[in-house]
N, C-alpha and C positions, 0 to 999 in steps of 0.2 A: 523551505519548500511550501508551496501554497496552491490553492485553487484559484483565488481571486486575482492574484497578480504574481509576477516573478516566475521562477522555474516551477513547473507543476509536478507534484507527486500525489498520486491518488491510489486508494484502494476502491475498487468498483463493486457495487452491490446491485442486486435486483430485488424489488419488493415482491414477495410471494404471499398471496392471499387466496382463500377459497372463493371470495366474492370480489367484485370489482371495487377498487379503492374509490373514495369519494372524489367528485370533480366539481368544477364551477363554484357557485356560491357556497355549496355545502363544504367543499374543500377549504375555501377561504375562511369560513367561520371556524372550522376545525383547527386550522393552523393558528389563527389568532388566539383562540381559547386555550389550546393545548400547549403552545409555546409559552404562553403567559403562565399557565399553571406549573410548568416544569422549568421556568426561568431560573437562572442562577440566583441564589439567595445569600451566599457568602458563608464563611465559617463563623460559628458561634461557640462560646464556652470552650470546651475541650474537644471539639470535633477534630478528627484527623483529616477528613476530606469533605469537600463540598463540590457538587457537580450540577450543572444545569446549562440552559441555553442563553446566549447573549446575541445581540445583533451584530451583523458583520461590519458595521461602520464604527463601532466603539464597544470594547469589551466591558464597559461599565453600564451600557444601556440594555435594559431588559424589557422595555415597553414595545411590544410588537404590534400594538394597535395604532401606533403613531408612525409616520413616515413609511408607509407601505412600500413605496418605490425603492427604498433602500435595500429591502430584502426580497422583493418580488420583481423579477425581471423576465418578461416573456413567460415561457413555461417553467422557468427555474425559480425555486425558492431557496434562499440562502440563510443559514444561521450557523452559529459557532458554538461548539461545546466547550465550556470553560471548566477546568478542573483545578481547584486549589487544594493542595495537599501539604500537610505538616508531618514531619517525621522526626524522631529523636535519634541522633547518632548512636549506633549500637554500643560503642565503647563508653560513651557517656552514661547510657542507661545501665550498663554493666557495673560501672564504677559506683554509681549511686546505689545500686542494688546490693553490691558487696558490703558497702558501708552500713546500709540499713540492716542487712542480715547480721553483721557483727554486733551492732547495737542491740538487736533483738536477743542474740545469744547472751550478751553480757547482762541484759536485764532479766533474763529468765534462767540464768545459770546453766545454760546448755552449751555443749561443745559444737553442736551442729544445728543449723537452721533447717527444720523440716521442709520438704518440697512444697507442701500445701501453703506454708507460711511464705516461702519465697515467691510463689505465684501471686499470692495476695499482695505482698510488698511490691512486686514488679508492676502489677496493675495500678496500684496507687501512685507509684513514682512516675510511671509513664503518663498518667493522666495529669499529674502536676507539671511535668516538663513539657508536655505537648503545647500547652497554652503559651509557653514562652518562645516557641519556634516561629520563625518567619516562613510563611507558606511559599511553596513553589507553584507557579501558575503555568498551566498549559492550555493553549488555545488550539482547537481542532476545527478547521473550516469544513463546512458541509455544503453540498449543492445537490438539490433534488429536482430532477426533471419530472414534473407532474404529468406530462404527456406520455413519456416512455417508462416511467417508474424506475429509472436508473438513479441511484444515489451514490455520490462520490464523497469520500472521506480522505482528509489530507494527511494521514499518517499510516505507516505500515506496522507500527508497534502492535504486537499481539495483544498485550494487556489493554492498551488504550482502545483498540478496535472492539474488544470485548465490552468495555464500558460504553462505547458508542452504540453498539447494537442493543445493549440492555436499555439505555436511555431512550433510544429511538422507539423501541417497543413499548416502554412505559408511557411515552408521550403520545404516540399515535395508534398503538395497538397493531402495528404492522411489523412483520418479521422481515429482516434483511438476509438475503442469501448471497454468499460469496460466489463470484463468477470464476470457478475453476476453468482452465483452458479446455478441458475435455468436454465441458458442457456446451462449448461453442459448436460442436459437431454432433451433439446428441440427437438432433432432429434427423440426422442421417444414420442413426443407430450405430455410430462408430465409437462413441466415447468409451464404452466398456471394453471393447476390443483394443482400443489404443492404450488404455490404462494397463491392461493385461500384458500387452506387448512391451511396455516400458516400465513394468514393475511399479505402477502407480506414480511414476515420476516423469511424465511427458515433458514438463517444462525444460529441464536441462538438456534433454535429447533434442528438443526443437532448437534451443539456442546454439547447440553444436552444429546442427544442420544449417541454420541461418548464417552462422559464422563462415562455414565452408562455402555456401552459395554466394555470399557477398564477395568473398575473397577470390573464389575460383570458378564460379558458375553463375554469373549474374544474369545470364539469359533466362533464368527461371523467374526473373522479376519483370520481364518486359511487358507482359499482358496485365500487370497489376497497377499500371500507371505510375510505377516507381522508376523514374528516369535516371536516378543515381542513388547509390547506397554505399556506405563504408562502415567499417569497425576499426577502432584504432587504440585509444589511450586508456582503456580500463577493461579488465576482465577478472572475475573471481572464479576459480576452479576448485571443486571439492570432490573428494573421494566418496564412495558410496556410504561410508560410515558417518559422513557429515562432520567429521572431526578434523580431517587433514585438508587444509585449504591453502591455495596459492593465490595471492592477490597481486596482480601486475598492473602498474600504472605507468604512464609516461608515453611519449610519442611512439606510435605504432607498436604498442605493447603486445598486441595480439600476433605480431610477426616475429617475436623473439624466440630464440632457441629454448628458453625456459618455458614459454607457452606451449610449444610443441612437445617438449619433454613431459609436461604435466598431462597433456592429452594422451600420449603414448603410455603413461603410467595408469591410465584409466580414469583420470579426473574428468569431470564434466563441468561446463560453465553454468554457474548459478546467477551470475550478474554480468551483463554484457552491455557496453556502451556502443551505440551506433548512431548513424545519421542517415537521412534519406531526403531526396527531393521528389516531390510528388507532381507528376505531370509537368506543366510549364510554369509552376509556381515560381515567383521571383525570389523565394527564400527557401532555406533548408529547415528540416526538423532535426533536432538533436535530442536524444533521450537515452536512458538506461533501462533495460528490461531486467526484471528480477524474478527468478523462479522461486517457489513453484507455481505462483499464480500469474506470472508474466505481468506484474504490476508495472505501469509506466511511471518512471521516477525521473526527477531532475530534467524534465522536458522543457526545452526552449522552443516556444511556439511561434516566435517571430511575428507577433500580432502588433500592429501599430495602433495607437490610440484612435478611437473614432472621433473625428473633429465635430461631427454633427450631433451624435447621441451621447457623447461623454462616456463616463464610466459604465453605465448600463450597456451601451452599445459595444464598448470594448470587451466587456464580460461575455456578451453573446458571441463575439468573434472568437474569443478564447475557447468557448465551449464548442463552437463549430470546428475550430482547428484541432481540439482534442479528439472530437468524434471522428474526424478524418484520420487522425493518427491511429486511434484505436482500431478503426475499421481495417487499416492496412495491416496492422499487427495480427488482427484476427484472420484476415485473408491469407497471410503468410502461414499462420499456424494451421489453418484448414488445408492448405495446399500440402504442407509437410505431412499432415495426418493421413491424407489419402495416399501419398507416396509410401509412407511408412507401412501402411496396411496392404499395399500391393506388392506381393513377394517378388515379382519380376523387376519392377522399377526400383524397389528398395535394395535388391541385390546389386544393381548397377551403382546406385548412389553410395551405398555403404562401402563397396569395394573401392570406389574412387576417393571416398573420405579417408579410408585407411592409407591410401597412397599419399594423399595430401598431408596427413598427420606424420607420416614417415619422412616426407621430403620437404614439407612446407609449401607445396604447390600441387595443383591438379595436373595430371599428365595425360588426361583423356577428356574427351568431350562427353558430358552426360547425355543420356537418352532423355527425351522429353518426359 
């Protein structure tokens, strides 16, 4: 999954600062200097992890003062977080530690190795073994729109996103704020009320409504320039405890008896694959939305290579297609939020959704 090519998976951030971020020549100088300072240096000695920035064209290249056009395209700047990490298999470490502890007991005439000694032995053994391990390498693509201050990260891993935010802050002194769906409507003072209505989990409730709308009430999409939409071969449903899940894959998985049984049992969708055609576009979008943040994942953007501008032009087309897709998801969410907070309209929708879950199809025409 990538930002620069292939199917797109992104976590979306906004830069939050009390003062305006730098721009123009000041921004360019900051980027070159700071990316160079925090460039990837590699593992040395007994390091367990090395982390830093590399260029998007080659994970071995760290000179950002050279070939600026490789990583600066229009308002976008692109760089990759590289993480090299070495770990010792726990069973191997335990085996070495047990042998060392036995040898210590034999040498000191003791039946049991004290806990403090075991900790010291463990640290020494781990340091010795770390240097023998082959590191695992992870590359995380980044794209920063310096006009809008939107930052995209190509992984949803909680741990890796934590590392990403920390490195971004150390590098640029700028904090990244996750874009929770409820923040999309905060300017209308609805975010807090929506979180309260949905027990702080609006994402799955929205996915359920979207599933119903696409299958049974598509007229709600007409004025959003969505000329066609569908859900079919993947859905993950979870109970409120977050432990009981049903994952359904395959042709028209969302129309199976198992899917409706899971809904009637109180499970909500936390991952839903869908497709849509926007306006008169000659291509379709396909993507999976994942709660709680409604991350766009595995998105097929159907962008043809730009024959005139090459890779930079193609990248700009991808970012335009992604922005169009994100804006449609955001518009759909805002529409649902307004309906959800309108007691009269929501009573109609929720009633018909219950019928749909019971019978697998809507039996009434929703009110606008």
